[in-house]
C-alpha positions as CSV (number, residue, x, y, z in Angstrom):
1,X,0.0,0.0,0.0
2,X,1.5,3.3,-1.1
3,X,1.8,6.3,1.2
4,X,-1.0,8.2,-0.6
5,X,-3.3,5.2,-0.4
6,X,-2.7,4.9,3.4
7,X,-3.5,8.6,3.8
8,X,-6.7,8.3,1.8
9,X,-7.7,5.3,3.8
10,X,-7.0,7.2,7.1
11,X,-9.1,10.1,5.8
12,X,-12.0,7.8,4.8
13,X,-11.9,6.1,8.2
14,X,-11.9,9.4,10.0
15,X,-15.0,10.6,8.1
16,X,-16.8,7.3,8.7
17,X,-15.9,7.4,12.4
18,X,-17.2,11.0,12.7
19,X,-20.5,10.0,11.2
20,X,-20.7,6.9,13.3
21,X,-20.0,8.8,16.5
22,X,-22.7,11.4,16.0
23,X,-25.3,9.1,14.5
24,X,-24.9,6.7,17.5
25,X,-25.2,9.7,19.9
26,X,-28.2,11.3,18.4
27,X,-29.6,8.8,15.9
28,X,-28.9,8.8,12.2
29,X,-32.1,10.6,11.1
30,X,-31.8,13.3,13.8
31,X,-28.2,13.9,12.9
32,X,-28.9,13.9,9.1
33,X,-31.7,16.5,9.8
34,X,-29.2,19.0,11.2
35,X,-28.4,20.6,7.8
36,X,-32.1,21.0,7.2
37,X,-32.5,23.0,10.4
38,X,-29.6,25.2,9.4
39,X,-31.1,25.7,5.9
40,X,-34.4,26.8,7.4
41,X,-32.9,29.1,10.0
42,X,-30.5,30.8,7.5
43,X,-33.2,31.1,4.9
44,X,-35.6,32.8,7.3
45,X,-32.9,35.3,8.4
46,X,-31.9,36.0,4.8
47,X,-35.5,36.5,3.8
48,X,-36.0,39.0,6.7
49,X,-32.9,40.9,5.8
50,X,-33.7,40.9,2.1
51,X,-37.2,42.4,2.7
52,X,-35.6,45.5,4.4
53,X,-33.4,46.1,1.3
54,X,-30.2,44.2,1.9
55,X,-29.1,42.9,-1.5
56,X,-28.1,39.3,-2.1
57,X,-24.5,40.3,-2.8
58,X,-24.2,41.8,0.6
59,X,-25.7,38.8,2.3
60,X,-23.2,36.6,0.5
61,X,-20.3,38.8,1.6
62,X,-21.5,38.6,5.1
63,X,-21.8,34.8,5.0
64,X,-18.2,34.7,3.7
65,X,-17.1,36.8,6.7
66,X,-19.0,34.7,9.1
67,X,-17.5,31.5,7.6
68,X,-14.0,33.0,8.2
69,X,-14.9,33.7,11.9
70,X,-16.3,30.1,12.2
71,X,-13.0,28.8,10.9
72,X,-11.1,30.9,13.5
73,X,-13.2,29.2,16.2
74,X,-12.8,25.7,14.7
75,X,-9.1,26.2,14.5
76,X,-8.9,26.0,18.3
77,X,-8.3,22.3,17.6
78,X,-4.7,23.5,17.9
79,X,-5.4,24.0,21.7
80,X,-7.6,21.0,22.2
81,X,-5.5,18.6,20.2
82,X,-2.3,19.3,22.1
83,X,-4.1,18.9,25.4
84,X,-5.5,15.6,24.3
85,X,-2.3,14.2,23.1
86,X,-0.4,15.4,26.2
87,X,-3.3,14.1,28.4
88,X,-3.4,17.5,30.2
89,X,-7.1,17.4,30.2
90,X,-7.4,13.9,31.4
91,X,-8.6,10.8,29.4
92,X,-10.1,12.7,26.5
93,X,-10.9,10.5,23.6
94,X,-10.3,12.2,20.2
95,X,-9.4,10.9,16.8
96,X,-6.1,12.8,17.2
97,X,-5.2,10.6,20.1
98,X,-4.9,7.6,17.8
99,X,-1.2,8.4,17.3
100,X,-0.6,7.3,20.9
101,X,-1.8,3.8,20.4
102,X,-1.6,3.1,16.7
103,X,1.4,3.1,14.3
104,X,0.3,6.3,12.6
105,X,2.4,9.4,11.7
106,X,1.3,12.2,13.9
107,X,1.5,14.9,11.3
108,X,-0.2,12.7,8.7
109,X,-3.0,12.1,11.3
110,X,-3.4,15.8,12.0
111,X,-3.4,16.6,8.3
112,X,-6.1,14.0,7.7
113,X,-8.1,15.4,10.6
114,X,-8.0,18.9,9.3
115,X,-9.1,17.8,5.8
116,X,-11.9,15.8,7.3
117,X,-13.0,18.8,9.3
118,X,-13.0,21.1,6.3
119,X,-15.1,18.6,4.3
120,X,-17.3,17.9,7.2
121,X,-18.2,21.5,7.9
122,X,-18.4,22.4,4.3
123,X,-21.2,19.8,3.7
124,X,-22.9,19.9,7.1
125,X,-22.8,23.7,7.8
126,X,-21.6,25.8,4.9
127,X,-23.7,24.2,2.1
128,X,-27.1,24.6,3.8
129,X,-26.1,28.1,4.9
130,X,-25.1,29.1,1.4
131,X,-28.4,27.7,0.0
132,X,-30.4,29.2,2.8
133,X,-28.8,32.7,2.4
134,X,-29.3,32.9,-1.4
135,X,-32.6,31.0,-1.3
136,X,-34.0,33.5,1.2
137,X,-32.9,36.4,-1.0
138,X,-34.5,34.7,-4.0
139,X,-37.8,34.2,-2.1
140,X,-37.7,37.9,-1.3
141,X,-37.6,38.8,-5.0
142,X,-33.9,38.9,-6.0
143,X,-32.9,35.9,-8.1
144,X,-29.6,34.7,-6.6
145,X,-29.7,31.0,-6.2
146,X,-27.6,30.4,-9.3
147,X,-24.6,31.8,-7.6
148,X,-24.9,29.3,-4.7
149,X,-22.0,27.0,-5.9
150,X,-19.6,30.0,-6.1
151,X,-20.6,31.3,-2.7
152,X,-20.3,27.8,-1.2
153,X,-16.8,27.5,-2.6
154,X,-15.8,30.9,-1.2
155,X,-17.3,30.2,2.2
156,X,-15.4,26.9,2.3
157,X,-12.2,28.7,1.4
158,X,-12.8,31.4,4.0
159,X,-13.5,28.8,6.6
160,X,-10.3,27.0,5.7
161,X,-8.4,30.3,6.0
162,X,-9.8,31.1,9.4
163,X,-9.0,27.6,10.6
164,X,-5.4,28.0,9.2
165,X,-4.9,31.3,11.0
166,X,-5.9,29.9,14.4
167,X,-4.1,26.6,13.9
168,X,-0.9,28.4,12.9
169,X,-1.1,30.9,15.7
170,X,-1.7,28.2,18.3
171,X,1.2,26.2,17.0
172,X,3.5,29.2,17.0
173,X,2.4,30.0,20.5
174,X,4.4,27.1,22.0
175,X,8.0,27.2,22.9
176,X,10.3,30.3,23.2
177,X,10.3,33.5,21.2
178,X,6.5,33.2,20.7
179,X,6.1,36.9,20.4
180,X,8.6,37.1,17.6
181,X,6.9,34.3,15.7
182,X,3.4,35.7,16.2
183,X,4.6,39.1,15.1
184,X,5.9,37.5,11.9
185,X,2.5,35.9,11.4
186,X,0.8,39.2,11.9
187,X,3.0,40.8,9.3
188,X,2.2,38.0,6.8
189,X,-1.5,38.3,7.5
190,X,-1.3,42.1,7.0
191,X,0.4,41.6,3.6
192,X,-2.3,39.0,2.7
193,X,-5.1,41.4,3.5
194,X,-3.4,44.1,1.4
195,X,-3.0,41.8,-1.5
196,X,-6.6,40.5,-1.3
197,X,-7.9,44.1,-1.0
198,X,-6.1,44.9,-4.3
199,X,-7.8,42.1,-6.2
200,X,-11.3,42.3,-4.6
201,X,-14.2,44.3,-6.1
202,X,-14.9,45.7,-2.6
203,X,-12.7,46.0,0.5
204,X,-12.0,42.8,2.4
205,X,-15.6,41.4,2.4
206,X,-16.0,40.2,-1.2
207,X,-19.0,39.5,-3.3
208,X,-19.6,37.2,-6.2
209,X,-18.3,36.9,-8.9
210,X,-14.9,36.3,-7.4
211,X,-11.8,37.3,-9.3
212,X,-9.3,34.6,-10.1
213,X,-6.3,36.4,-8.6
214,X,-8.2,36.9,-5.4
215,X,-9.1,33.2,-5.1
216,X,-5.5,32.2,-6.0
217,X,-3.9,34.4,-3.4
218,X,-6.3,33.3,-0.7
219,X,-5.9,29.6,-1.6
220,X,-2.1,29.9,-1.5
221,X,-2.2,31.7,1.8
222,X,-4.5,29.1,3.3
223,X,-2.3,26.2,2.3
224,X,0.8,27.9,3.8
225,X,-1.0,28.6,7.1
226,X,-2.2,25.0,7.4
227,X,1.3,23.7,6.6
228,X,2.7,26.0,9.3
229,X,0.1,24.8,11.7
230,X,0.8,21.1,11.0
231,X,4.6,21.5,10.9
232,X,4.7,23.4,14.3
233,X,1.9,21.3,15.9
234,X,3.1,20.1,19.4
235,X,2.4,16.4,19.4
236,X,3.7,15.5,22.8
237,X,4.8,17.1,26.0
238,X,8.3,16.6,27.3
239,X,8.5,14.0,30.0
240,X,9.8,16.4,32.6
241,X,7.3,19.1,31.8
242,X,5.4,18.4,35.0
243,X,8.2,18.1,37.5
244,X,8.2,19.9,40.8
245,X,9.5,23.1,39.3
246,X,6.5,23.3,37.1
247,X,3.8,22.1,39.4
248,X,4.9,24.2,42.4
249,X,3.6,27.5,40.8
250,X,0.3,25.9,40.0
251,X,-0.1,24.6,43.5
252,X,0.7,28.0,45.1
253,X,-1.6,29.6,42.6
254,X,-4.4,27.2,43.5
255,X,-4.0,27.8,47.2
256,X,-3.9,31.6,46.7
257,X,-7.0,31.6,44.6
258,X,-8.8,29.2,46.9
259,X,-8.2,31.5,49.9
260,X,-9.4,34.6,48.0
261,X,-12.6,32.7,47.2
262,X,-13.2,32.1,50.9
263,X,-11.9,28.6,51.2
264,X,-14.0,25.5,51.5
265,X,-14.9,22.7,49.1
266,X,-16.7,24.9,46.5
267,X,-13.8,27.4,46.4
268,X,-11.5,24.5,45.8
269,X,-13.5,23.3,42.8
270,X,-13.8,26.8,41.4
271,X,-10.0,27.3,41.7
272,X,-9.3,24.0,40.1
273,X,-11.5,24.7,37.1
274,X,-10.0,28.2,36.6
275,X,-6.4,26.9,36.9
276,X,-7.2,23.9,34.6
277,X,-8.3,26.4,31.9
278,X,-5.3,28.6,32.6
279,X,-2.7,25.8,32.2
280,X,-4.3,24.2,29.2
281,X,-3.0,25.1,25.7
282,X,-3.8,28.7,24.9
283,X,-4.8,29.5,28.5
284,X,-7.5,32.1,28.9
285,X,-6.6,33.6,25.6
286,X,-8.7,31.0,23.8
287,X,-11.7,32.4,25.7
288,X,-10.7,35.9,24.4
289,X,-10.5,34.5,20.9
290,X,-13.9,32.7,21.1
291,X,-15.6,35.9,22.3
292,X,-13.8,38.0,19.8
293,X,-15.0,35.9,16.9
294,X,-18.6,36.3,18.0
295,X,-18.1,40.1,18.5
296,X,-16.5,40.3,15.1
297,X,-19.5,38.5,13.5
298,X,-21.8,40.8,15.3
299,X,-19.9,43.8,14.0
300,X,-20.2,42.5,10.5
301,X,-23.9,41.9,10.8
302,X,-24.6,45.3,12.5
303,X,-22.5,47.1,9.9
304,X,-24.3,45.5,7.0
305,X,-27.8,45.8,8.4
306,X,-27.2,49.3,9.7
307,X,-26.4,50.4,6.2
308,X,-30.0,49.6,5.1
309,X,-31.9,50.7,8.3
310,X,-32.7,54.4,8.3
311,X,-33.2,54.6,12.0
312,X,-30.2,55.6,14.3
313,X,-28.9,52.6,16.2
314,X,-28.0,52.0,19.8
315,X,-24.7,50.1,19.5
316,X,-24.4,49.6,23.2
317,X,-27.7,47.6,23.3
318,X,-26.9,45.7,20.2
319,X,-23.5,44.6,21.3
320,X,-24.6,44.0,24.8
321,X,-27.2,41.5,23.5
322,X,-24.7,39.8,21.1
323,X,-22.0,39.5,23.7
324,X,-24.4,37.5,25.7
325,X,-23.8,34.7,23.2
326,X,-20.2,34.4,24.4
327,X,-21.6,32.4,27.3
328,X,-21.7,29.3,25.1
329,X,-18.1,29.1,24.0
330,X,-16.9,30.1,27.5
331,X,-18.9,27.3,29.1
332,X,-17.7,24.9,26.4
333,X,-14.1,25.5,27.4
334,X,-14.9,25.1,31.1
335,X,-16.5,21.7,30.5
336,X,-13.5,20.4,28.5
337,X,-11.1,20.5,31.4
338,X,-12.9,17.7,33.3
339,X,-16.1,15.6,33.5
340,X,-18.4,14.4,36.4
341,X,-16.9,10.9,36.0
342,X,-13.5,12.3,37.1
343,X,-14.9,12.8,40.5
344,X,-16.6,9.5,41.1
345,X,-14.0,8.4,43.7
346,X,-14.5,11.7,45.6
347,X,-17.3,13.0,47.8
348,X,-18.2,15.6,45.2
349,X,-21.8,15.9,43.9
350,X,-22.8,16.8,40.4
351,X,-24.6,19.8,41.8
352,X,-21.4,21.0,43.3
353,X,-19.7,20.7,40.0
354,X,-22.3,22.8,38.3
355,X,-21.9,25.4,41.0
356,X,-18.2,25.3,40.5
357,X,-18.6,25.8,36.7
358,X,-20.8,28.8,37.4
359,X,-18.2,30.3,39.8
360,X,-15.4,29.8,37.3
361,X,-17.7,31.2,34.5
362,X,-18.1,34.4,36.5
363,X,-14.4,34.8,37.1
364,X,-13.4,34.2,33.5
365,X,-16.3,35.6,31.5
366,X,-16.6,38.9,33.4
367,X,-13.2,40.5,32.4
368,X,-13.5,39.3,28.8
369,X,-16.9,40.7,28.1
370,X,-16.1,43.9,30.1
371,X,-13.1,44.6,28.0
372,X,-14.9,44.0,24.7
373,X,-17.9,46.1,25.8
374,X,-15.8,49.0,27.0
375,X,-13.8,48.8,23.7
376,X,-17.0,49.0,21.8
377,X,-18.1,52.0,23.8
378,X,-14.8,53.8,23.0
379,X,-15.1,53.2,19.3
380,X,-18.8,54.1,19.1
381,X,-18.7,57.1,21.3
382,X,-21.8,55.9,23.2
383,X,-23.5,58.1,25.8
384,X,-23.5,57.3,29.5
385,X,-27.2,56.5,29.4
386,X,-26.7,54.1,26.5
387,X,-23.7,52.5,28.2
388,X,-25.8,51.9,31.3
389,X,-28.7,50.4,29.3
390,X,-26.3,48.3,27.3
391,X,-24.6,47.1,30.4
392,X,-27.9,45.9,31.9
393,X,-28.7,44.2,28.6
394,X,-25.2,42.5,28.6
395,X,-25.6,41.1,32.1
396,X,-29.1,39.9,31.5
397,X,-28.1,38.3,28.1
398,X,-25.0,36.5,29.6
399,X,-26.9,35.1,32.6
400,X,-29.8,34.0,30.4
401,X,-27.6,32.2,27.8
402,X,-25.4,30.6,30.5
403,X,-28.5,29.2,32.4
404,X,-30.1,28.0,29.2
405,X,-26.9,26.4,27.9
406,X,-26.4,24.5,31.2
407,X,-30.1,23.4,31.2
408,X,-30.1,22.2,27.6
409,X,-26.6,20.8,27.2
410,X,-25.5,19.7,30.7
411,X,-21.8,18.9,30.7
412,X,-21.7,18.3,27.0
413,X,-22.2,21.6,25.1
414,X,-20.1,20.6,22.2
415,X,-21.8,17.3,21.5
416,X,-25.3,18.9,21.6
417,X,-24.5,21.0,18.6
418,X,-25.2,18.1,16.3
419,X,-28.3,16.9,18.1
420,X,-30.9,18.3,15.8
421,X,-33.7,18.3,18.4
422,X,-31.8,20.0,21.1
423,X,-30.0,22.4,18.8
424,X,-33.4,23.5,17.4
425,X,-34.8,23.9,21.0
426,X,-31.7,25.9,22.0
427,X,-31.9,28.1,18.9
428,X,-35.5,28.8,19.6
429,X,-34.8,29.7,23.2
430,X,-32.0,32.0,22.2
431,X,-34.1,33.6,19.6
432,X,-37.0,34.3,22.0
433,X,-34.6,35.6,24.6
434,X,-32.2,37.8,22.6
435,X,-34.2,38.8,19.5
436,X,-36.3,41.5,21.3
437,X,-33.0,43.0,22.7
438,X,-31.5,43.1,19.2
439,X,-34.6,44.7,17.8
440,X,-34.5,47.2,20.6
441,X,-31.0,48.2,19.5
442,X,-32.4,49.1,16.1
443,X,-35.7,50.9,17.1
444,X,-35.2,52.5,20.5
445,X,-34.2,55.9,19.2
446,X,-37.6,56.2,17.4
447,X,-39.6,55.2,20.5
448,X,-40.6,57.1,23.6
449,X,-38.1,56.9,26.5
450,X,-40.2,54.5,28.5
451,X,-39.2,51.7,26.1
452,X,-35.6,52.0,27.3
453,X,-36.8,51.2,30.8
454,X,-38.9,48.3,29.4
455,X,-35.8,47.0,27.6
456,X,-33.9,47.0,30.9
457,X,-36.8,45.3,32.7
458,X,-36.9,42.7,30.0
459,X,-33.1,42.1,30.4
460,X,-33.6,41.6,34.1
461,X,-36.5,39.1,33.4
462,X,-34.5,37.0,31.0
463,X,-31.6,37.1,33.5
464,X,-34.0,35.6,36.1
465,X,-35.0,33.0,33.6
466,X,-31.4,32.0,33.2
467,X,-30.9,31.7,36.9
468,X,-34.1,29.5,37.1
469,X,-32.8,27.4,34.2
470,X,-29.5,26.9,36.0
471,X,-31.2,25.9,39.2
472,X,-33.4,23.5,37.4
473,X,-30.4,21.9,35.7
474,X,-28.6,21.4,39.0
475,X,-31.8,20.1,40.7
476,X,-32.3,17.6,37.9
477,X,-29.0,16.0,38.8
478,X,-30.1,15.2,42.3
479,X,-33.6,14.0,41.4
């Protein structure tokens, strides 16, 4: 068997295993229905935007930008993969870990895994989203469905580019002189953006038809980024990396944080969770990245929609509502550092673990969203009243999404994503909770002042719903 044949066999087996895993977890039909749900949701959103005057070309450009952000988030495999292979996060079973037990080349395995992921998300996510986006615009009266293949191809390329950026950055982060290497990557990316801008019909967010030089430059850059990510990927941790010289700072940090939290069993669990995230690959910076991707997506959407809405916007309310969605990626990272089964030998209840996750969530989420929110305030020149209202919306949205996420997903927020039934329920809850706040950000300036107070009251109410959902989730574990 030749080397290329072995690689193709590995790639095929990975794809089959991915399907088997999710179809066994959620049922084949439910899993296969996931793209249909995405198609419907995207089509409805596209139709709504098209009816207010957003052209199909702008919708396509926005989808490409969102695909790039999605790729950035997916590229965090660079953090998770290293932690799995070095066993820092415990006995985590990933396809990447096969290199520890099977005679497989580590770099070949990572390469196959990346290609599998690109194909997987291209078919499962990007294809239905492309069809939904252009189908919604077509239903609103602007024929655009014929350009779906080109848009799908560009979204797949943009997704791959985002994945390559994060994978390369996470790989360059390890070892010494990381700032020098990351600075070099930043220079390369700046040159890439400059080159792409030159060959695009509009500034970085492109619309179909796509010029051949633009596609060629982006494809070449994507291949280079992925090669750097695979080449620099840290496949194992040195045997002496957890000697006493390394573990002593973690132990002292644990004791110091535990004391500041008041001591006791719950404080110990919170401190452990926070430090587990801190010492995992990427540390707390991966939380910053996840939240930044969502905020960037929100900025793209608000910028595009704001161009076609004649009313003055309230950016503080809009971004406060959207930043609430950062609760999901933050909670996802918190649940990857351990699992309830890790504590079966200890007198620790599942309820206590949920409470520890909530405490760690507050400690890690608060500074991240606060920095992003204040940064938004600086760049939008928001008034004090708008900042106060947006701050209330932000708190209510974060608490609501955290409680709903815990209630719907338990300790497996990443797995639920492919459960069509639960994903649909979660999307509906998020829509009901956050859509009124997003709409308020667009229409409040045209309404009497009392509606600002009602918006704040609504934020408090959904925050209470989030607390109730969290309490229900924890009570369910003891029932």
